[in-house]
ROPAMAR-248362 format. One record per residue: residue in one letter; x negated, y, z of N, C-alpha, C, O in turn. Coordinates in steps of 0.02 Angstrom, whole numbers, padded with zeros to 5 digits, always signed. Example, Ala and Ser with C-alpha at 12.3 -4.5 7.8 and 13.67 -1.06 7.14 Angstrom:
A-00660-00284+00390-00615-00225+00390-00660-00165+00390-00712-00166+00423 S-00642-00112+00354-00684-00053+00357-00645+00002+00394-00670+00057+00402 
END
This chain:
X+00457-00179+00913+00445-00181+00841+00511-00197+00805+00556-00228+00833 X+00514-00176+00743+00574-00187+00705+00557-00196+00631+00514-00162+00604 X+00593-00242+00600+00586-00250+00528+00620-00192+00493+00675-00172+00512 X+00588-00166+00442+00617-00111+00404+00630-00136+00333+00598-00183+00309 X+00678-00104+00299+00692-00121+00230+00638-00093+00185+00619-00035+00191 X+00613-00134+00139+00563-00112+00090+00600-00088+00028+00638-00125-00003 X+00587-00025+00009+00617+00003-00051+00586-00031-00112+00527-00046-00113 X+00627-00042-00164+00601-00072-00225+00616-00027-00285+00665+00010-00286 X+00572-00033-00335+00581+00004-00397+00648-00016-00427+00663-00076-00428 X+00690+00030-00450+00677+00099-00468+00697+00151-00417+00714+00207-00436 X+00698+00135-00352+00718+00184-00301+00677+00248-00310+00616+00246-00307 X+00710+00305-00320+00675+00368-00333+00632+00392-00275+00587+00433-00285 X+00646+00368-00214+00605+00389-00156+00533+00365-00161+00489+00394-00130 X+00521+00313-00201+00453+00287-00210+00409+00337-00248+00347+00331-00246 X+00439+00385-00282+00401+00434-00320+00388+00498-00281+00357+00545-00307 X+00410+00501-00218+00400+00561-00177+00333+00559-00141+00307+00506-00125 X+00305+00619-00129+00242+00624-00093+00255+00626-00018+00302+00658+00005 X+00212+00592+00019+00217+00591+00092+00183+00652+00122+00136+00680+00094 X+00208+00672+00180+00181+00730+00216+00128+00707+00266+00133+00653+00295 X+00076+00749+00276+00025+00732+00327+00057+00726+00396+00107+00759+00411 X+00027+00684+00438+00049+00676+00507+00011+00729+00549-00050+00731+00547 X+00049+00770+00585+00018+00823+00625-00012+00796+00690-00067+00816+00710 X+00024+00749+00722+00001+00722+00786+00015+00647+00787+00070+00625+00770 X-00035+00608+00805-00025+00536+00812+00001+00524+00883-00036+00528+00932 X+00067+00511+00886+00100+00503+00951+00134+00434+00954+00123+00392+00910 X+00175+00424+01005+00209+00359+01013+00255+00344+00954+00263+00286+00935 X+00285+00395+00924+00329+00384+00866+00289+00356+00807+00312+00311+00772 X+00229+00382+00796+00186+00357+00742+00161+00287+00758+00158+00244+00714 X+00142+00275+00820+00120+00208+00840+00176+00157+00831+00163+00100+00810 X+00238+00177+00846+00295+00132+00835+00305+00119+00761+00318+00062+00740 X+00298+00171+00720+00302+00164+00647+00250+00113+00623+00265+00069+00583 X+00188+00120+00648+00134+00074+00629+00152+00003+00647+00143-00043+00607 X+00177-00008+00708+00195-00075+00730+00251-00104+00686+00249-00162+00666 X+00301-00062+00670+00356-00084+00626+00330-00101+00556+00352-00149+00525 X+00283-00061+00532+00255-00073+00466+00217-00139+00463+00224-00177+00415 X+00177-00154+00515+00142-00218+00517+00192-00276+00518+00185-00324+00480 X+00243-00271+00560+00293-00325+00564+00327-00335+00497+00338-00391+00475 X+00345-00279+00464+00379-00282+00400+00333-00312+00346+00355-00354+00307 X+00270-00291+00345+00222-00316+00296+00211-00391+00305+00212-00429+00256 X+00200-00413+00367+00189-00485+00379+00251-00526+00361+00245-00580+00332 X+00310-00501+00377+00372-00536+00361+00380-00545+00286+00405-00596+00262 X+00357-00494+00248+00363-00497+00175+00302-00531+00142+00298-00536+00081 X+00256-00555+00184+00196-00589+00160+00154-00545+00115+00127-00567+00065 X+00148-00481+00135+00106-00433+00098+00039-00424+00131+00027-00449+00186 X-00005-00387+00097-00071-00371+00125-00078-00296+00139-00129-00275+00167 X-00028-00257+00120-00030-00185+00133+00040-00156+00128+00084-00183+00094 X+00049-00100+00162+00114-00066+00160+00102+00008+00176+00064+00025+00221 X+00136+00051+00139+00133+00123+00151+00201+00146+00177+00253+00119+00158 X+00201+00195+00221+00263+00219+00252+00317+00237+00200+00376+00222+00212 X+00300+00269+00144+00353+00284+00096+00389+00222+00069+00447+00227+00047 X+00357+00164+00071+00390+00103+00048+00447+00082+00093+00490+00042+00073 X+00449+00109+00154+00505+00095+00199+00546+00159+00209+00585+00164+00257 X+00538+00207+00165+00578+00267+00166+00556+00321+00214+00593+00367+00229 X+00495+00315+00241+00468+00364+00288+00413+00404+00252+00361+00376+00235 X+00426+00467+00240+00378+00508+00201+00324+00538+00245+00317+00599+00251 X+00285+00493+00275+00228+00512+00316+00166+00476+00289+00172+00421+00262 X+00108+00508+00295+00046+00480+00268+00018+00428+00317-00029+00443+00355 X+00046+00368+00314+00026+00313+00357+00025+00249+00314+00071+00235+00277 X-00030+00211+00321-00035+00147+00286-00058+00093+00336-00092+00108+00385 X-00040+00031+00321-00066-00027+00358-00091-00077+00307-00062-00085+00253 X-00145-00111+00325-00176-00160+00280-00202-00218+00321-00230-00209+00375 X-00194-00279+00295-00226-00338+00323-00238-00387+00266-00193-00423+00245 X-00300-00386+00242-00319-00429+00185-00351-00495+00209-00374-00534+00168 X-00352-00506+00273-00383-00566+00300-00339-00627+00290-00280-00621+00274 X-00368-00686+00300-00328-00747+00293-00274-00752+00346-00284-00732+00403 X-00218-00779+00327-00165-00793+00376-00181-00861+00406-00224-00897+00382 X-00147-00877+00459-00161-00939+00495-00159-01000+00450-00199-01046+00457 X-00111-01001+00403-00103-01060+00360-00149-01059+00300-00150-01107+00261 X-00187-01005+00291-00231-00999+00233-00304-00998+00256-00318-00986+00315 X-00349-01010+00209-00419-01002+00225-00453-00972+00164-00463-01005+00113 X-00471-00908+00170-00505-00872+00117-00568-00840+00145-00567-00782+00165 X-00624-00877+00146-00685-00850+00177-00712-00788+00141-00752-00752+00170 X-00691-00775+00079-00716-00717+00044-00673-00655+00057-00685-00602+00028 X-00623-00660+00100-00580-00604+00116-00581-00588+00191-00528-00582+00222 X-00641-00579+00220-00641-00563+00292-00614-00493+00302-00632-00446+00266 X-00571-00486+00351-00542-00421+00364-00508-00425+00431-00504-00478+00462 X-00483-00369+00452-00441-00366+00511-00386-00316+00498-00394-00272+00456 X-00332-00321+00534-00278-00273+00524-00303-00202+00537-00338-00190+00587 X-00284-00156+00494-00304-00086+00504-00246-00041+00485-00212-00051+00435 X-00236+00010+00527-00187+00062+00513-00226+00127+00503-00272+00141+00542 X-00208+00166+00453-00241+00229+00440-00188+00284+00433-00142+00278+00393 X-00196+00335+00473-00153+00394+00470-00189+00448+00431-00249+00460+00442 X-00155+00480+00385-00183+00532+00341-00246+00507+00304-00297+00541+00303 X-00241+00448+00272-00300+00421+00238-00316+00461+00175-00272+00488+00141 X-00380+00464+00160-00403+00494+00097-00465+00458+00074-00504+00432+00115 X-00475+00457+00009-00535+00426-00019-00590+00478-00015-00588+00530-00049 X-00640+00465+00028-00695+00512+00038-00748+00504-00016-00780+00552-00036 X-00757+00442-00040-00803+00430-00096-00781+00367-00133-00751+00322-00104 X-00799+00366-00197-00780+00309-00240-00835+00300-00291-00859+00347-00321 X-00854+00236-00301-00907+00220-00350-00887+00158-00389-00852+00114-00365 X-00911+00155-00451-00903+00096-00492-00830+00085-00513-00785+00123-00497 X-00822+00030-00549-00755+00012-00573-00745-00063-00564-00792-00103-00570 X-00684-00082-00549-00666-00152-00542-00594-00160-00569-00552-00116-00561 X-00582-00216-00602-00514-00233-00624-00488-00287-00577-00523-00336-00564 X-00427-00278-00553-00400-00325-00505-00326-00335-00519-00290-00287-00534 X-00303-00396-00516-00232-00409-00526-00195-00388-00462-00208-00413-00408 X-00148-00342-00471-00111-00315-00414-00038-00333-00419-00011-00344-00474 X-00007-00336-00362+00064-00343-00355+00085-00292-00303+00044-00254-00278 X+00149-00289-00288+00173-00238-00241+00239-00261-00211+00283-00287-00246 X+00246-00251-00146+00309-00268-00113+00367-00228-00140+00425-00249-00135 X+00353-00169-00169+00406-00127-00197+00419-00143-00271+00464-00114-00301 X+00380-00188-00299+00389-00211-00369+00386-00287-00367+00340-00317-00396 X+00434-00319-00334+00429-00391-00324+00429-00431-00389+00466-00417-00436 X+00384-00481-00391+00383-00527-00447+00342-00504-00507+00338-00541-00556 X+00311-00445-00505+00272-00421-00561+00200-00409-00539+00187-00379-00487 X+00153-00433-00580+00082-00426-00567+00048-00404-00631+00068-00424-00686 X-00004-00363-00624-00043-00343-00683-00111-00318-00660-00120-00299-00602 X-00158-00318-00706-00226-00293-00691-00227-00217-00691-00198-00185-00735 X-00260-00190-00641-00268-00118-00633-00342-00103-00622-00376-00140-00587 X-00366-00049-00652-00435-00029-00641-00437+00019-00582-00399+00068-00579 X-00482+00005-00536-00491+00045-00475-00566+00057-00464-00608+00029-00500 X-00582+00098-00416-00652+00106-00395-00674+00042-00361-00636+00012-00323 X-00735+00020-00375-00760-00042-00346-00779-00035-00273-00770-00081-00233 X-00805+00022-00254-00827+00035-00186-00798+00103-00164-00806+00153-00198 X-00765+00103-00106-00736+00165-00080-00753+00174-00007-00769+00126+00029 X-00749+00235+00015-00751+00251+00086-00687+00289+00100-00673+00341+00069 X-00648+00263+00146-00584+00293+00165-00592+00326+00233-00619+00296+00280 X-00569+00388+00238-00571+00423+00302-00499+00439+00322-00456+00449+00280 X-00488+00441+00387-00423+00457+00414-00426+00453+00490-00478+00462+00520 X-00369+00439+00519-00363+00432+00591-00337+00362+00608-00298+00333+00570 X-00358+00335+00666-00332+00270+00687-00267+00280+00726-00242+00337+00731 X-00240+00227+00753-00175+00230+00787-00177+00272+00851-00125+00287+00880 X-00237+00290+00874-00244+00333+00933-00259+00405+00914-00265+00447+00958 X-00265+00419+00849-00281+00486+00827-00355+00500+00823-00375+00557+00812 X-00396+00448+00832-00469+00457+00829-00492+00450+00756-00461+00413+00718 X-00545+00486+00737-00571+00481+00668-00591+00410+00652-00617+00373+00694 X-00579+00392+00589-00592+00324+00565-00624+00329+00497-00604+00371+00456 X-00674+00287+00484-00705+00284+00418-00713+00210+00400-00740+00171+00438 X-00689+00192+00341-00689+00123+00319-00725+00117+00252-00697+00139+00201 X-00785+00088+00250-00815+00071+00185-00783+00007+00161-00776-00041+00199 X-00763+00004+00098-00727-00055+00074-00743-00070+00001-00757-00026-00039 X-00740-00134-00014-00747-00158-00083-00701-00218-00091-00669-00239-00043 X-00698-00245-00151-00657-00305-00163-00584-00293-00147-00558-00238-00156 X-00552-00345-00121-00480-00342-00106-00464-00286-00058-00415-00250-00068 X-00503-00276-00006-00489-00224+00043-00492-00155+00010-00448-00113+00022 X-00542-00142-00031-00548-00078-00066-00489-00066-00113-00462-00011-00115 X-00470-00117-00150-00414-00112-00196-00350-00098-00157-00310-00055-00176 X-00340-00135-00103-00278-00128-00063-00273-00058-00033-00220-00027-00035 X-00328-00032-00006-00326+00035+00022-00309+00087-00031-00269+00132-00018 X-00339+00081-00090-00324+00129-00144-00251+00123-00165-00218+00174-00178 X-00226+00062-00170-00156+00049-00190-00108+00083-00140-00061+00116-00160 X-00121+00074-00076-00077+00103-00025-00081+00179-00023-00030+00212-00014 X-00140+00207-00033-00147+00280-00036-00109+00307-00096-00079+00361-00091 X-00109+00270-00151-00068+00291-00209+00005+00300-00189+00037+00348-00210 X+00031+00253-00149+00101+00258-00127+00115+00324-00091+00168+00353-00097 X+00066+00348-00053+00074+00410-00016+00080+00470-00063+00106+00522-00045 X+00056+00461-00124+00058+00514-00175+00114+00502-00226+00117+00537-00277 X+00159+00455-00211+00215+00442-00256+00197+00403-00318+00232+00406-00369 X+00141+00366-00315+00117+00328-00373+00123+00253-00360+00102+00228-00307 X+00152+00217-00408+00154+00144-00405+00097+00116-00448+00071+00151-00491 X+00078+00054-00435+00025+00024-00476+00045+00021-00549+00002+00021-00593 X+00110+00020-00563+00134+00021-00632+00112+00084-00668+00102+00083-00729 X+00104+00138-00632+00084+00202-00662+00013+00202-00688-00008+00248-00724 X-00026+00150-00670-00095+00143-00695-00098+00104-00760-00151+00098-00791 X-00042+00076-00781-00040+00036-00843-00034+00082-00903-00020+00142-00897 X-00046+00054-00962-00038+00094-01023+00034+00118-01028+00079+00088-00999 X+00046+00173-01064+00114+00200-01069+00162+00150-01099+00220+00145-01077 X+00140+00112-01149+00183+00063-01180+00202+00009-01130+00260-00009-01124 X+00152-00018-01094+00166-00070-01045+00210-00043-00988+00256-00077-00966 X+00196+00018-00965+00238+00050-00914+00310+00052-00936+00356+00032-00899 X+00321+00076-00996+00388+00083-01022+00424+00016-01025+00482+00011-01004 X+00390-00034-01050+00421-00101-01057+00437-00130-00988+00492-00155-00977 X+00390-00127-00942+00399-00157-00876+00452-00120-00837+00495-00151-00806 X+00450-00053-00837+00498-00014-00799+00569-00025-00826+00617-00029-00788 X+00576-00030-00892+00641-00042-00922+00668-00110-00900+00726-00117-00881 X+00625-00161-00901+00645-00228-00880+00665-00228-00806+00716-00257-00788 X+00625-00195-00764+00640-00193-00692+00705-00155-00678+00743-00174-00633 X+00718-00102-00715+00781-00065-00707+00841-00109-00724+00891-00109-00689 X+00834-00147-00779+00889-00192-00799+00901-00245-00745+00959-00260-00729 X+00846-00272-00717+00853-00323-00664+00888-00293-00603+00930-00324-00572 X+00869-00231-00585+00899-00198-00527+00974-00186-00539+01014-00194-00493 X+00992-00166-00599+01062-00154-00615+01102-00219-00613+01159-00220-00591 X+01071-00273-00635+01105-00338-00636+01119-00365-00566+01168-00400-00556 X+01076-00348-00519+01084-00373-00450+01123-00324-00406+01139-00340-00349 X+01138-00264-00432+01173-00214-00392+01247-00227-00389+01284-00190-00357 
END
């Protein structure tokens, strides 16, 4: 396993669409392992391959409590999904989101309240995940990354403009 660099806004690669994975092989399994290690190191709950500069349709998610935390309302287990897609979506929920690619900024985003995600597991076998709450929001957020969409893109145009301008200035100041 290896830690990978997480791209941050305004890196233009975050706006690119990821390509479907043709075969789940050892290279994809290694990518998944690296993504989990990178996500845990950054103290995140989800990561999409484009966030580490790999334009493949792969996401990892773990919304469960970490050893030092106790969140009984967030039961989950680590899951990797190759070629994920939202098979069904119902209802609406507003959830405060953050993103490893937009460090330090959080805002409420409206998402589907209940989703079913279909894709392949790390062995290439079909996978179906019914999800709600944090897990549902996280899966939708990561799938957005595969389509070149950041959670900021769900905000009003005025708020998007203000936040993106501020983040660009911060990036320029630290470059």
